[in-house]
Backbone atoms as SQL, in Angstrom:
CREATE TABLE atoms (id INTEGER PRIMARY KEY, chain TEXT, resi INTEGER, resn TEXT, atom TEXT, x REAL, y REAL, z REAL);
INSERT INTO atoms VALUES
  (1, 'A', 1, 'MET', 'N', -7.401, -28.960, -154.361),
  (2, 'A', 1, 'MET', 'CA', -6.896, -29.468, -155.622),
  (3, 'A', 1, 'MET', 'C', -5.384, -29.631, -155.506),
  (4, 'A', 2, 'SER', 'N', -4.864, -30.749, -155.893),
  (5, 'A', 2, 'SER', 'CA', -3.418, -30.938, -155.842),
  (6, 'A', 2, 'SER', 'C', -2.805, -30.376, -157.117),
  (7, 'A', 3, 'SER', 'N', -1.601, -29.891, -156.997),
  (8, 'A', 3, 'SER', 'CA', -0.950, -29.292, -158.155),
  (9, 'A', 3, 'SER', 'C', 0.446, -29.873, -158.304),
  (10, 'A', 4, 'GLY', 'N', 0.839, -30.117, -159.540),
  (11, 'A', 4, 'GLY', 'CA', 2.150, -30.680, -159.828),
  (12, 'A', 4, 'GLY', 'C', 3.197, -29.606, -160.029),
  (13, 'A', 5, 'ALA', 'N', 4.406, -30.041, -160.406),
  (14, 'A', 5, 'ALA', 'CA', 5.524, -29.110, -160.588),
  (15, 'A', 5, 'ALA', 'C', 5.220, -28.066, -161.664),
  (16, 'A', 6, 'GLY', 'N', 4.585, -28.489, -162.749),
  (17, 'A', 6, 'GLY', 'CA', 4.225, -27.543, -163.805),
  (18, 'A', 6, 'GLY', 'C', 3.230, -26.509, -163.309),
  (19, 'A', 7, 'ASP', 'N', 2.290, -26.980, -162.485),
  (20, 'A', 7, 'ASP', 'CA', 1.313, -26.059, -161.899),
  (21, 'A', 7, 'ASP', 'C', 1.998, -25.092, -160.947),
  (22, 'A', 8, 'HIS', 'N', 2.955, -25.587, -160.167),
  (23, 'A', 8, 'HIS', 'CA', 3.681, -24.699, -159.249),
  (24, 'A', 8, 'HIS', 'C', 4.354, -23.579, -160.021),
  (25, 'A', 9, 'SER', 'N', 4.956, -23.924, -161.141),
  (26, 'A', 9, 'SER', 'CA', 5.625, -22.923, -161.964),
  (27, 'A', 9, 'SER', 'C', 4.629, -21.866, -162.447),
  (28, 'A', 10, 'ARG', 'N', 3.462, -22.301, -162.892),
  (29, 'A', 10, 'ARG', 'CA', 2.446, -21.376, -163.389),
  (30, 'A', 10, 'ARG', 'C', 1.874, -20.529, -162.251),
  (31, 'A', 11, 'ILE', 'N', 1.667, -21.133, -161.086),
  (32, 'A', 11, 'ILE', 'CA', 1.158, -20.394, -159.935),
  (33, 'A', 11, 'ILE', 'C', 2.152, -19.306, -159.531),
  (34, 'A', 12, 'ILE', 'N', 3.428, -19.643, -159.509),
  (35, 'A', 12, 'ILE', 'CA', 4.471, -18.661, -159.171),
  (36, 'A', 12, 'ILE', 'C', 4.464, -17.528, -160.192),
  (37, 'A', 13, 'GLU', 'N', 4.345, -17.878, -161.456),
  (38, 'A', 13, 'GLU', 'CA', 4.295, -16.863, -162.512),
  (39, 'A', 13, 'GLU', 'C', 3.090, -15.938, -162.308),
  (40, 'A', 14, 'MET', 'N', 1.932, -16.521, -162.024),
  (41, 'A', 14, 'MET', 'CA', 0.723, -15.717, -161.813),
  (42, 'A', 14, 'MET', 'C', 0.855, -14.843, -160.560),
  (43, 'A', 15, 'ALA', 'N', 1.482, -15.382, -159.521),
  (44, 'A', 15, 'ALA', 'CA', 1.645, -14.627, -158.282),
  (45, 'A', 15, 'ALA', 'C', 2.545, -13.408, -158.496),
  (46, 'A', 16, 'TRP', 'N', 3.538, -13.516, -159.369),
  (47, 'A', 16, 'TRP', 'CA', 4.435, -12.388, -159.653),
  (48, 'A', 16, 'TRP', 'C', 3.759, -11.331, -160.520),
  (49, 'A', 17, 'GLU', 'N', 2.773, -11.741, -161.318),
  (50, 'A', 17, 'GLU', 'CA', 2.118, -10.804, -162.231),
  (51, 'A', 17, 'GLU', 'C', 1.307, -9.769, -161.453),
  (52, 'A', 18, 'ASP', 'N', 1.474, -8.523, -161.799),
  (53, 'A', 18, 'ASP', 'CA', 0.775, -7.443, -161.100),
  (54, 'A', 18, 'ASP', 'C', -0.733, -7.517, -161.287),
  (55, 'A', 19, 'ARG', 'N', -1.184, -7.878, -162.458),
  (56, 'A', 19, 'ARG', 'CA', -2.612, -7.800, -162.759),
  (57, 'A', 19, 'ARG', 'C', -3.397, -9.063, -162.422),
  (58, 'A', 20, 'THR', 'N', -2.742, -10.111, -161.998),
  (59, 'A', 20, 'THR', 'CA', -3.445, -11.351, -161.686),
  (60, 'A', 20, 'THR', 'C', -3.796, -11.392, -160.207),
  (61, 'A', 21, 'PRO', 'N', -5.089, -11.303, -159.878),
  (62, 'A', 21, 'PRO', 'CA', -5.477, -11.302, -158.459),
  (63, 'A', 21, 'PRO', 'C', -5.363, -12.704, -157.845),
  (64, 'A', 22, 'PHE', 'N', -5.227, -12.745, -156.546),
  (65, 'A', 22, 'PHE', 'CA', -5.166, -14.024, -155.847),
  (66, 'A', 22, 'PHE', 'C', -6.426, -14.849, -156.099),
  (67, 'A', 23, 'GLU', 'N', -7.556, -14.178, -156.284),
  (68, 'A', 23, 'GLU', 'CA', -8.808, -14.886, -156.534),
  (69, 'A', 23, 'GLU', 'C', -8.755, -15.695, -157.828),
  (70, 'A', 24, 'ALA', 'N', -8.030, -15.199, -158.837),
  (71, 'A', 24, 'ALA', 'CA', -7.889, -15.943, -160.097),
  (72, 'A', 24, 'ALA', 'C', -7.086, -17.226, -159.868),
  (73, 'A', 25, 'ILE', 'N', -6.053, -17.143, -159.051),
  (74, 'A', 25, 'ILE', 'CA', -5.253, -18.326, -158.732),
  (75, 'A', 25, 'ILE', 'C', -6.117, -19.328, -157.972),
  (76, 'A', 26, 'GLU', 'N', -6.932, -18.822, -157.068),
  (77, 'A', 26, 'GLU', 'CA', -7.805, -19.720, -156.305),
  (78, 'A', 26, 'GLU', 'C', -8.824, -20.400, -157.205),
  (79, 'A', 27, 'ARG', 'N', -9.399, -19.652, -158.145),
  (80, 'A', 27, 'ARG', 'CA', -10.371, -20.245, -159.075),
  (81, 'A', 27, 'ARG', 'C', -9.732, -21.340, -159.917),
  (82, 'A', 28, 'LEU', 'N', -8.519, -21.092, -160.396),
  (83, 'A', 28, 'LEU', 'CA', -7.865, -22.056, -161.293),
  (84, 'A', 28, 'LEU', 'C', -7.216, -23.233, -160.565),
  (85, 'A', 29, 'TYR', 'N', -6.623, -22.969, -159.410),
  (86, 'A', 29, 'TYR', 'CA', -5.805, -23.994, -158.748),
  (87, 'A', 29, 'TYR', 'C', -6.277, -24.362, -157.344),
  (88, 'A', 30, 'GLY', 'N', -7.302, -23.681, -156.838),
  (89, 'A', 30, 'GLY', 'CA', -7.832, -24.008, -155.523),
  (90, 'A', 30, 'GLY', 'C', -6.960, -23.562, -154.361),
  (91, 'A', 31, 'LEU', 'N', -6.008, -22.665, -154.603),
  (92, 'A', 31, 'LEU', 'CA', -5.127, -22.168, -153.542),
  (93, 'A', 31, 'LEU', 'C', -5.546, -20.755, -153.167),
  (94, 'A', 32, 'ASN', 'N', -5.905, -20.558, -151.889),
  (95, 'A', 32, 'ASN', 'CA', -6.247, -19.206, -151.454),
  (96, 'A', 32, 'ASN', 'C', -4.959, -18.395, -151.276),
  (97, 'A', 33, 'GLU', 'N', -5.109, -17.138, -150.891),
  (98, 'A', 33, 'GLU', 'CA', -3.944, -16.253, -150.776),
  (99, 'A', 33, 'GLU', 'C', -2.895, -16.819, -149.813),
  (100, 'A', 34, 'GLN', 'N', -3.336, -17.307, -148.660),
  (101, 'A', 34, 'GLN', 'CA', -2.390, -17.846, -147.681),
  (102, 'A', 34, 'GLN', 'C', -1.637, -19.050, -148.243),
  (103, 'A', 35, 'ALA', 'N', -2.320, -19.906, -148.992),
  (104, 'A', 35, 'ALA', 'CA', -1.669, -21.076, -149.594),
  (105, 'A', 35, 'ALA', 'C', -0.653, -20.650, -150.654),
  (106, 'A', 36, 'VAL', 'N', -0.974, -19.587, -151.400),
  (107, 'A', 36, 'VAL', 'CA', -0.025, -19.068, -152.399),
  (108, 'A', 36, 'VAL', 'C', 1.211, -18.521, -151.691),
  (109, 'A', 37, 'ILE', 'N', 1.004, -17.805, -150.596),
  (110, 'A', 37, 'ILE', 'CA', 2.131, -17.262, -149.830),
  (111, 'A', 37, 'ILE', 'C', 3.019, -18.406, -149.330),
  (112, 'A', 38, 'GLU', 'N', 2.408, -19.461, -148.827),
  (113, 'A', 38, 'GLU', 'CA', 3.175, -20.618, -148.347),
  (114, 'A', 38, 'GLU', 'C', 3.943, -21.283, -149.480),
  (115, 'A', 39, 'LEU', 'N', 3.305, -21.426, -150.643),
  (116, 'A', 39, 'LEU', 'CA', 3.979, -22.015, -151.811),
  (117, 'A', 39, 'LEU', 'C', 5.167, -21.153, -152.225),
  (118, 'A', 40, 'MET', 'N', 4.966, -19.837, -152.271),
  (119, 'A', 40, 'MET', 'CA', 6.040, -18.927, -152.662),
  (120, 'A', 40, 'MET', 'C', 7.190, -18.996, -151.656),
  (121, 'A', 41, 'ARG', 'N', 6.873, -19.060, -150.372),
  (122, 'A', 41, 'ARG', 'CA', 7.918, -19.150, -149.344),
  (123, 'A', 41, 'ARG', 'C', 8.735, -20.430, -149.511),
  (124, 'A', 42, 'ARG', 'N', 8.053, -21.515, -149.835),
  (125, 'A', 42, 'ARG', 'CA', 8.702, -22.816, -149.990),
  (126, 'A', 42, 'ARG', 'C', 9.528, -22.904, -151.274),
  (127, 'A', 43, 'GLU', 'N', 9.043, -22.312, -152.359),
  (128, 'A', 43, 'GLU', 'CA', 9.653, -22.498, -153.675),
  (129, 'A', 43, 'GLU', 'C', 10.695, -21.438, -154.049),
  (130, 'A', 44, 'LEU', 'N', 10.587, -20.235, -153.478),
  (131, 'A', 44, 'LEU', 'CA', 11.513, -19.157, -153.842),
  (132, 'A', 44, 'LEU', 'C', 12.674, -19.093, -152.858),
  (133, 'A', 45, 'LYS', 'N', 13.773, -18.511, -153.314),
  (134, 'A', 45, 'LYS', 'CA', 14.870, -18.194, -152.388),
  (135, 'A', 45, 'LYS', 'C', 14.364, -17.136, -151.414),
  (136, 'A', 46, 'ALA', 'N', 14.949, -17.081, -150.242),
  (137, 'A', 46, 'ALA', 'CA', 14.487, -16.163, -149.185),
  (138, 'A', 46, 'ALA', 'C', 14.428, -14.713, -149.665),
  (139, 'A', 47, 'GLY', 'N', 15.461, -14.260, -150.366),
  (140, 'A', 47, 'GLY', 'CA', 15.487, -12.875, -150.852),
  (141, 'A', 47, 'GLY', 'C', 14.406, -12.613, -151.886),
  (142, 'A', 48, 'SER', 'N', 14.184, -13.570, -152.763),
  (143, 'A', 48, 'SER', 'CA', 13.138, -13.428, -153.783),
  (144, 'A', 48, 'SER', 'C', 11.770, -13.392, -153.132),
  (145, 'A', 49, 'PHE', 'N', 11.576, -14.237, -152.121),
  (146, 'A', 49, 'PHE', 'CA', 10.303, -14.236, -151.409),
  (147, 'A', 49, 'PHE', 'C', 10.068, -12.876, -150.750),
  (148, 'A', 50, 'ARG', 'N', 11.067, -12.315, -150.093),
  (149, 'A', 50, 'ARG', 'CA', 10.908, -11.003, -149.438),
  (150, 'A', 50, 'ARG', 'C', 10.572, -9.922, -150.465),
  (151, 'A', 51, 'LEU', 'N', 11.222, -9.946, -151.613),
  (152, 'A', 51, 'LEU', 'CA', 10.923, -8.970, -152.672),
  (153, 'A', 51, 'LEU', 'C', 9.477, -9.115, -153.143),
  (154, 'A', 52, 'TRP', 'N', 9.056, -10.363, -153.343),
  (155, 'A', 52, 'TRP', 'CA', 7.691, -10.606, -153.810),
  (156, 'A', 52, 'TRP', 'C', 6.680, -10.129, -152.783),
  (157, 'A', 53, 'ARG', 'N', 6.900, -10.450, -151.501),
  (158, 'A', 53, 'ARG', 'CA', 5.961, -10.042, -150.452),
  (159, 'A', 53, 'ARG', 'C', 5.867, -8.519, -150.379),
  (160, 'A', 54, 'ALA', 'N', 6.994, -7.859, -150.473),
  (161, 'A', 54, 'ALA', 'CA', 6.987, -6.391, -150.443),
  (162, 'A', 54, 'ALA', 'C', 6.221, -5.849, -151.646),
  (163, 'A', 55, 'ARG', 'N', 6.354, -6.513, -152.778),
  (164, 'A', 55, 'ARG', 'CA', 5.708, -6.066, -154.005),
  (165, 'A', 55, 'ARG', 'C', 4.189, -6.231, -153.956),
  (166, 'A', 56, 'VAL', 'N', 3.702, -7.356, -153.433),
  (167, 'A', 56, 'VAL', 'CA', 2.263, -7.623, -153.486),
  (168, 'A', 56, 'VAL', 'C', 1.499, -7.150, -152.256),
  (169, 'A', 57, 'SER', 'N', 2.183, -6.873, -151.166),
  (170, 'A', 57, 'SER', 'CA', 1.485, -6.448, -149.944),
  (171, 'A', 57, 'SER', 'C', 0.758, -5.128, -150.173),
  (172, 'A', 58, 'GLY', 'N', -0.542, -5.169, -150.029),
  (173, 'A', 58, 'GLY', 'CA', -1.354, -3.963, -150.179),
  (174, 'A', 58, 'GLY', 'C', -1.588, -3.527, -151.609),
  (175, 'A', 59, 'ARG', 'N', -1.119, -4.291, -152.578),
  (176, 'A', 59, 'ARG', 'CA', -1.298, -3.925, -153.994),
  (177, 'A', 59, 'ARG', 'C', -2.753, -4.172, -154.385),
  (178, 'A', 60, 'LYS', 'N', -3.429, -3.135, -154.821),
  (179, 'A', 60, 'LYS', 'CA', -4.838, -3.247, -155.172),
  (180, 'A', 60, 'LYS', 'C', -5.097, -4.270, -156.271),
  (181, 'A', 61, 'SER', 'N', -4.199, -4.371, -157.231),
  (182, 'A', 61, 'SER', 'CA', -4.436, -5.259, -158.365),
  (183, 'A', 61, 'SER', 'C', -4.371, -6.733, -157.981),
  (184, 'A', 62, 'LYS', 'N', -3.806, -7.063, -156.821),
  (185, 'A', 62, 'LYS', 'CA', -3.701, -8.461, -156.394),
  (186, 'A', 62, 'LYS', 'C', -4.931, -8.926, -155.623),
  (187, 'A', 63, 'HIS', 'N', -5.873, -8.015, -155.346),
  (188, 'A', 63, 'HIS', 'CA', -7.066, -8.356, -154.584),
  (189, 'A', 63, 'HIS', 'C', -8.293, -7.871, -155.342),
  (190, 'A', 64, 'GLN', 'N', -9.112, -8.795, -155.774),
  (191, 'A', 64, 'GLN', 'CA', -10.292, -8.480, -156.584),
  (192, 'A', 64, 'GLN', 'C', -11.164, -7.425, -155.917),
  (193, 'A', 65, 'ALA', 'N', -11.362, -7.513, -154.617),
  (194, 'A', 65, 'ALA', 'CA', -12.247, -6.582, -153.910),
  (195, 'A', 65, 'ALA', 'C', -11.710, -5.155, -153.905),
  (196, 'A', 66, 'LEU', 'N', -10.399, -4.975, -154.046),
  (197, 'A', 66, 'LEU', 'CA', -9.799, -3.643, -154.019),
  (198, 'A', 66, 'LEU', 'C', -9.642, -3.033, -155.406),
  (199, 'A', 67, 'ARG', 'N', -9.872, -3.828, -156.440),
  (200, 'A', 67, 'ARG', 'CA', -9.660, -3.355, -157.811),
  (201, 'A', 67, 'ARG', 'C', -10.779, -2.435, -158.270),
  (202, 'A', 68, 'ASP', 'N', -10.459, -1.641, -159.244),
  (203, 'A', 68, 'ASP', 'CA', -11.453, -0.818, -159.911),
  (204, 'A', 68, 'ASP', 'C', -12.457, -1.772, -160.567),
  (205, 'A', 69, 'PRO', 'N', -13.748, -1.617, -160.322),
  (206, 'A', 69, 'PRO', 'CA', -14.736, -2.560, -160.870),
  (207, 'A', 69, 'PRO', 'C', -14.797, -2.580, -162.397),
  (208, 'A', 70, 'ARG', 'N', -14.219, -1.583, -163.041),
  (209, 'A', 70, 'ARG', 'CA', -14.209, -1.567, -164.512),
  (210, 'A', 70, 'ARG', 'C', -13.184, -2.537, -165.095),
  (211, 'A', 71, 'ILE', 'N', -12.256, -3.032, -164.272),
  (212, 'A', 71, 'ILE', 'CA', -11.254, -3.984, -164.747),
  (213, 'A', 71, 'ILE', 'C', -11.834, -5.381, -164.609),
  (214, 'A', 72, 'GLU', 'N', -12.093, -6.014, -165.739),
  (215, 'A', 72, 'GLU', 'CA', -12.730, -7.329, -165.728),
  (216, 'A', 72, 'GLU', 'C', -11.750, -8.464, -165.972),
  (217, 'A', 73, 'ARG', 'N', -10.621, -8.207, -166.560),
  (218, 'A', 73, 'ARG', 'CA', -9.683, -9.270, -166.888),
  (219, 'A', 73, 'ARG', 'C', -8.601, -9.366, -165.820),
  (220, 'A', 74, 'GLY', 'N', -7.936, -10.512, -165.773),
  (221, 'A', 74, 'GLY', 'CA', -6.896, -10.722, -164.788),
  (222, 'A', 74, 'GLY', 'C', -5.519, -10.354, -165.271),
  (223, 'A', 75, 'TYR', 'N', -5.370, -10.127, -166.569),
  (224, 'A', 75, 'TYR', 'CA', -4.049, -9.831, -167.093),
  (225, 'A', 75, 'TYR', 'C', -4.175, -8.984, -168.344),
  (226, 'A', 76, 'CYS', 'N', -3.083, -8.384, -168.723),
  (227, 'A', 76, 'CYS', 'CA', -3.028, -7.561, -169.931),
  (228, 'A', 76, 'CYS', 'C', -3.002, -8.469, -171.155),
  (229, 'A', 77, 'LYS', 'N', -3.769, -8.145, -172.188),
  (230, 'A', 77, 'LYS', 'CA', -3.834, -8.980, -173.392),
  (231, 'A', 77, 'LYS', 'C', -2.471, -9.165, -174.050),
  (232, 'A', 78, 'THR', 'N', -1.591, -8.186, -173.903),
  (233, 'A', 78, 'THR', 'CA', -0.278, -8.264, -174.568),
  (234, 'A', 78, 'THR', 'C', 0.799, -8.817, -173.645),
  (235, 'A', 79, 'GLN', 'N', 0.397, -9.299, -172.481),
  (236, 'A', 79, 'GLN', 'CA', 1.364, -9.739, -171.479),
  (237, 'A', 79, 'GLN', 'C', 2.075, -11.043, -171.867),
  (238, 'A', 80, 'TYR', 'N', 1.394, -11.934, -172.520),
  (239, 'A', 80, 'TYR', 'CA', 1.951, -13.247, -172.825),
  (240, 'A', 80, 'TYR', 'C', 2.458, -13.342, -174.251),
  (241, 'A', 81, 'LYS', 'N', 3.559, -14.063, -174.417),
  (242, 'A', 81, 'LYS', 'CA', 4.070, -14.353, -175.745),
  (243, 'A', 81, 'LYS', 'C', 3.276, -15.530, -176.292),
  (244, 'A', 82, 'HIS', 'N', 3.118, -15.570, -177.605),
  (245, 'A', 82, 'HIS', 'CA', 2.432, -16.713, -178.209),
  (246, 'A', 82, 'HIS', 'C', 3.300, -17.938, -178.072),
  (247, 'A', 83, 'ARG', 'N', 2.673, -19.039, -177.695),
  (248, 'A', 83, 'ARG', 'CA', 3.435, -20.276, -177.504),
  (249, 'A', 83, 'ARG', 'C', 3.227, -21.222, -178.633);
């Protein structure tokens, strides 16, 4: 699936979110984890990319298979502001 600039912004936002697994990004935008990493490397400044990689590497909440099976949602209900 091709994604535009607005989609890139949303994908980056989802990738930074602790509770949004890579599988959710793949379902919505067709980008697997490796494609998200490549997008983040291309779109973020080098330092921001390194911070993000350190943050998500090994984080259970970013991988559906590693999450507690009782967690069914991808994000916290209070995480987003009303638009």
